[in-house]
mmCIF file as Biopython writes it, N, C-alpha, C and O atoms, coordinates in Angstrom:
data_model
#
loop_
_atom_site.group_PDB
_atom_site.id
_atom_site.type_symbol
_atom_site.label_atom_id
_atom_site.label_alt_id
_atom_site.label_comp_id
_atom_site.label_asym_id
_atom_site.label_entity_id
_atom_site.label_seq_id
_atom_site.pdbx_PDB_ins_code
_atom_site.Cartn_x
_atom_site.Cartn_y
_atom_site.Cartn_z
_atom_site.occupancy
_atom_site.B_iso_or_equiv
_atom_site.auth_seq_id
_atom_site.auth_asym_id
_atom_site.pdbx_PDB_model_num
ATOM 1   N N  . UNK A ? 1  ? -61.171 133.774 23.593 1.0 0.0 1  A 1 
ATOM 2   C CA . UNK A ? 1  ? -61.538 132.238 23.603 1.0 0.0 1  A 1 
ATOM 3   C C  . UNK A ? 1  ? -62.945 132.206 23.897 1.0 0.0 1  A 1 
ATOM 4   O O  . UNK A ? 1  ? -63.527 132.832 24.782 1.0 0.0 1  A 1 
ATOM 5   N N  . UNK A ? 2  ? -63.458 131.354 23.000 1.0 0.0 2  A 1 
ATOM 6   C CA . UNK A ? 2  ? -65.107 130.995 23.277 1.0 0.0 2  A 1 
ATOM 7   C C  . UNK A ? 2  ? -64.889 130.343 24.604 1.0 0.0 2  A 1 
ATOM 8   O O  . UNK A ? 2  ? -63.939 129.618 24.901 1.0 0.0 2  A 1 
ATOM 9   N N  . UNK A ? 3  ? -66.167 130.792 25.572 1.0 0.0 3  A 1 
ATOM 10  C CA . UNK A ? 3  ? -65.951 129.914 26.785 1.0 0.0 3  A 1 
ATOM 11  C C  . UNK A ? 3  ? -67.057 128.630 26.626 1.0 0.0 3  A 1 
ATOM 12  O O  . UNK A ? 3  ? -67.060 127.809 27.543 1.0 0.0 3  A 1 
ATOM 13  N N  . UNK A ? 4  ? -67.968 128.441 25.523 1.0 0.0 4  A 1 
ATOM 14  C CA . UNK A ? 4  ? -68.559 127.260 25.210 1.0 0.0 4  A 1 
ATOM 15  C C  . UNK A ? 4  ? -67.172 125.919 24.540 1.0 0.0 4  A 1 
ATOM 16  O O  . UNK A ? 4  ? -67.130 124.702 24.725 1.0 0.0 4  A 1 
ATOM 17  N N  . UNK A ? 5  ? -66.412 126.651 23.918 1.0 0.0 5  A 1 
ATOM 18  C CA . UNK A ? 5  ? -65.271 125.865 23.589 1.0 0.0 5  A 1 
ATOM 19  C C  . UNK A ? 5  ? -64.406 125.445 24.922 1.0 0.0 5  A 1 
ATOM 20  O O  . UNK A ? 5  ? -63.965 124.325 25.182 1.0 0.0 5  A 1 
ATOM 21  N N  . UNK A ? 6  ? -64.303 126.465 25.578 1.0 0.0 6  A 1 
ATOM 22  C CA . UNK A ? 6  ? -62.866 126.531 26.841 1.0 0.0 6  A 1 
ATOM 23  C C  . UNK A ? 6  ? -64.109 125.358 27.870 1.0 0.0 6  A 1 
ATOM 24  O O  . UNK A ? 6  ? -63.388 124.373 28.029 1.0 0.0 6  A 1 
ATOM 25  N N  . UNK A ? 7  ? -64.653 125.222 28.149 1.0 0.0 7  A 1 
ATOM 26  C CA . UNK A ? 7  ? -65.380 124.442 28.807 1.0 0.0 7  A 1 
ATOM 27  C C  . UNK A ? 7  ? -65.680 123.313 28.494 1.0 0.0 7  A 1 
ATOM 28  O O  . UNK A ? 7  ? -65.950 122.599 29.460 1.0 0.0 7  A 1 
ATOM 29  N N  . UNK A ? 8  ? -65.739 122.899 27.634 1.0 0.0 8  A 1 
ATOM 30  C CA . UNK A ? 8  ? -65.808 121.580 26.777 1.0 0.0 8  A 1 
ATOM 31  C C  . UNK A ? 8  ? -64.292 120.484 26.676 1.0 0.0 8  A 1 
ATOM 32  O O  . UNK A ? 8  ? -64.137 119.287 26.435 1.0 0.0 8  A 1 
ATOM 33  N N  . UNK A ? 9  ? -63.379 121.603 26.995 1.0 0.0 9  A 1 
ATOM 34  C CA . UNK A ? 9  ? -61.825 120.939 27.035 1.0 0.0 9  A 1 
ATOM 35  C C  . UNK A ? 9  ? -61.815 120.620 28.814 1.0 0.0 9  A 1 
ATOM 36  O O  . UNK A ? 9  ? -62.363 121.308 29.676 1.0 0.0 9  A 1 
ATOM 37  N N  . UNK A ? 10 ? -61.065 119.445 28.994 1.0 0.0 10 A 1 
ATOM 38  C CA . UNK A ? 10 ? -60.646 118.910 30.107 1.0 0.0 10 A 1 
ATOM 39  C C  . UNK A ? 10 ? -59.340 119.886 30.405 1.0 0.0 10 A 1 
ATOM 40  O O  . UNK A ? 10 ? -58.526 120.433 29.661 1.0 0.0 10 A 1 
ATOM 41  N N  . UNK A ? 11 ? -59.515 119.850 31.783 1.0 0.0 11 A 1 
ATOM 42  C CA . UNK A ? 11 ? -58.555 120.425 32.599 1.0 0.0 11 A 1 
ATOM 43  C C  . UNK A ? 11 ? -57.025 120.020 32.246 1.0 0.0 11 A 1 
ATOM 44  O O  . UNK A ? 11 ? -56.244 120.811 32.775 1.0 0.0 11 A 1 
ATOM 45  N N  . UNK A ? 12 ? -56.479 119.151 31.605 1.0 0.0 12 A 1 
ATOM 46  C CA . UNK A ? 12 ? -55.355 119.083 31.209 1.0 0.0 12 A 1 
ATOM 47  C C  . UNK A ? 12 ? -54.793 120.026 29.550 1.0 0.0 12 A 1 
ATOM 48  O O  . UNK A ? 12 ? -53.751 120.549 29.156 1.0 0.0 12 A 1 
ATOM 49  N N  . UNK A ? 13 ? -56.000 119.846 29.077 1.0 0.0 13 A 1 
ATOM 50  C CA . UNK A ? 13 ? -55.842 120.661 27.558 1.0 0.0 13 A 1 
ATOM 51  C C  . UNK A ? 13 ? -56.222 122.076 28.025 1.0 0.0 13 A 1 
ATOM 52  O O  . UNK A ? 13 ? -55.599 122.958 27.434 1.0 0.0 13 A 1 
ATOM 53  N N  . UNK A ? 14 ? -57.038 122.467 28.884 1.0 0.0 14 A 1 
ATOM 54  C CA . UNK A ? 14 ? -56.796 123.966 29.501 1.0 0.0 14 A 1 
ATOM 55  C C  . UNK A ? 14 ? -55.951 124.410 29.564 1.0 0.0 14 A 1 
ATOM 56  O O  . UNK A ? 14 ? -55.651 125.518 29.119 1.0 0.0 14 A 1 
ATOM 57  N N  . UNK A ? 15 ? -54.982 123.289 30.438 1.0 0.0 15 A 1 
ATOM 58  C CA . UNK A ? 15 ? -53.694 124.034 30.763 1.0 0.0 15 A 1 
ATOM 59  C C  . UNK A ? 15 ? -52.514 124.200 30.249 1.0 0.0 15 A 1 
ATOM 60  O O  . UNK A ? 15 ? -51.563 124.920 30.551 1.0 0.0 15 A 1 
ATOM 61  N N  . UNK A ? 16 ? -52.807 123.019 28.986 1.0 0.0 16 A 1 
ATOM 62  C CA . UNK A ? 16 ? -51.484 123.318 28.137 1.0 0.0 16 A 1 
ATOM 63  C C  . UNK A ? 16 ? -52.032 124.733 26.918 1.0 0.0 16 A 1 
ATOM 64  O O  . UNK A ? 16 ? -51.222 125.350 26.227 1.0 0.0 16 A 1 
ATOM 65  N N  . UNK A ? 17 ? -53.504 124.983 26.913 1.0 0.0 17 A 1 
ATOM 66  C CA . UNK A ? 17 ? -53.560 126.270 26.066 1.0 0.0 17 A 1 
ATOM 67  C C  . UNK A ? 17 ? -53.235 127.304 27.027 1.0 0.0 17 A 1 
ATOM 68  O O  . UNK A ? 17 ? -52.399 128.027 26.486 1.0 0.0 17 A 1 
ATOM 69  N N  . UNK A ? 18 ? -53.481 127.699 28.132 1.0 0.0 18 A 1 
ATOM 70  C CA . UNK A ? 18 ? -52.749 128.423 28.955 1.0 0.0 18 A 1 
ATOM 71  C C  . UNK A ? 18 ? -51.473 128.628 28.956 1.0 0.0 18 A 1 
ATOM 72  O O  . UNK A ? 18 ? -50.914 129.715 29.105 1.0 0.0 18 A 1 
ATOM 73  N N  . UNK A ? 19 ? -50.989 127.603 28.793 1.0 0.0 19 A 1 
ATOM 74  C CA . UNK A ? 19 ? -49.413 128.041 28.721 1.0 0.0 19 A 1 
ATOM 75  C C  . UNK A ? 19 ? -48.867 128.532 27.599 1.0 0.0 19 A 1 
ATOM 76  O O  . UNK A ? 19 ? -48.024 129.429 27.628 1.0 0.0 19 A 1 
ATOM 77  N N  . UNK A ? 20 ? -49.324 127.961 26.462 1.0 0.0 20 A 1 
ATOM 78  C CA . UNK A ? 20 ? -49.038 128.099 25.150 1.0 0.0 20 A 1 
ATOM 79  C C  . UNK A ? 20 ? -49.596 129.887 24.704 1.0 0.0 20 A 1 
ATOM 80  O O  . UNK A ? 20 ? -49.134 130.414 23.692 1.0 0.0 20 A 1 
ATOM 81  N N  . UNK A ? 21 ? -50.568 130.608 25.575 1.0 0.0 21 A 1 
ATOM 82  C CA . UNK A ? 21 ? -51.219 131.642 25.156 1.0 0.0 21 A 1 
ATOM 83  C C  . UNK A ? 21 ? -50.359 132.508 26.094 1.0 0.0 21 A 1 
ATOM 84  O O  . UNK A ? 21 ? -50.122 133.637 25.664 1.0 0.0 21 A 1 
ATOM 85  N N  . UNK A ? 22 ? -49.811 132.164 27.383 1.0 0.0 22 A 1 
ATOM 86  C CA . UNK A ? 22 ? -49.104 133.145 28.560 1.0 0.0 22 A 1 
ATOM 87  C C  . UNK A ? 22 ? -47.479 133.146 27.036 1.0 0.0 22 A 1 
ATOM 88  O O  . UNK A ? 22 ? -47.027 133.979 26.251 1.0 0.0 22 A 1 
ATOM 89  N N  . UNK A ? 23 ? -47.256 132.061 27.299 1.0 0.0 23 A 1 
ATOM 90  C CA . UNK A ? 23 ? -45.556 132.350 26.254 1.0 0.0 23 A 1 
ATOM 91  C C  . UNK A ? 23 ? -45.890 133.027 25.361 1.0 0.0 23 A 1 
ATOM 92  O O  . UNK A ? 23 ? -45.398 134.115 25.061 1.0 0.0 23 A 1 
ATOM 93  N N  . UNK A ? 24 ? -46.902 132.384 24.742 1.0 0.0 24 A 1 
ATOM 94  C CA . UNK A ? 24 ? -46.949 133.548 23.270 1.0 0.0 24 A 1 
ATOM 95  C C  . UNK A ? 24 ? -47.257 135.113 23.573 1.0 0.0 24 A 1 
ATOM 96  O O  . UNK A ? 24 ? -47.047 135.987 22.732 1.0 0.0 24 A 1 
ATOM 97  N N  . UNK A ? 25 ? -47.830 135.394 24.995 1.0 0.0 25 A 1 
ATOM 98  C CA . UNK A ? 25 ? -48.306 137.095 25.345 1.0 0.0 25 A 1 
ATOM 99  C C  . UNK A ? 25 ? -47.067 137.321 26.152 1.0 0.0 25 A 1 
ATOM 100 O O  . UNK A ? 25 ? -47.075 138.438 26.668 1.0 0.0 25 A 1 
ATOM 101 N N  . UNK A ? 26 ? -45.994 136.601 26.423 1.0 0.0 26 A 1 
ATOM 102 C CA . UNK A ? 26 ? -44.895 136.922 27.195 1.0 0.0 26 A 1 
ATOM 103 C C  . UNK A ? 26 ? -43.668 137.099 25.980 1.0 0.0 26 A 1 
ATOM 104 O O  . UNK A ? 26 ? -42.592 137.652 26.210 1.0 0.0 26 A 1 
ATOM 105 N N  . UNK A ? 27 ? -44.017 136.578 24.789 1.0 0.0 27 A 1 
ATOM 106 C CA . UNK A ? 27 ? -43.076 136.496 23.155 1.0 0.0 27 A 1 
ATOM 107 C C  . UNK A ? 27 ? -43.254 138.434 22.508 1.0 0.0 27 A 1 
ATOM 108 O O  . UNK A ? 27 ? -42.370 139.071 21.935 1.0 0.0 27 A 1 
ATOM 109 N N  . UNK A ? 28 ? -44.422 138.843 22.804 1.0 0.0 28 A 1 
ATOM 110 C CA . UNK A ? 28 ? -44.948 139.845 22.133 1.0 0.0 28 A 1 
ATOM 111 C C  . UNK A ? 28 ? -44.452 141.070 23.037 1.0 0.0 28 A 1 
ATOM 112 O O  . UNK A ? 28 ? -44.396 142.131 22.416 1.0 0.0 28 A 1 
ATOM 113 N N  . UNK A ? 29 ? -44.167 141.113 24.078 1.0 0.0 29 A 1 
ATOM 114 C CA . UNK A ? 29 ? -43.708 141.987 25.186 1.0 0.0 29 A 1 
ATOM 115 C C  . UNK A ? 29 ? -42.005 142.177 24.954 1.0 0.0 29 A 1 
ATOM 116 O O  . UNK A ? 29 ? -41.348 142.863 25.737 1.0 0.0 29 A 1 
#
């Protein structure tokens, strides 16, 4: 994830993205 893009998001959007990435990561295992 690009840090400049990531830091431009607010905390709520960041948490949503992290949850999606985490859910996707656990699906791959």
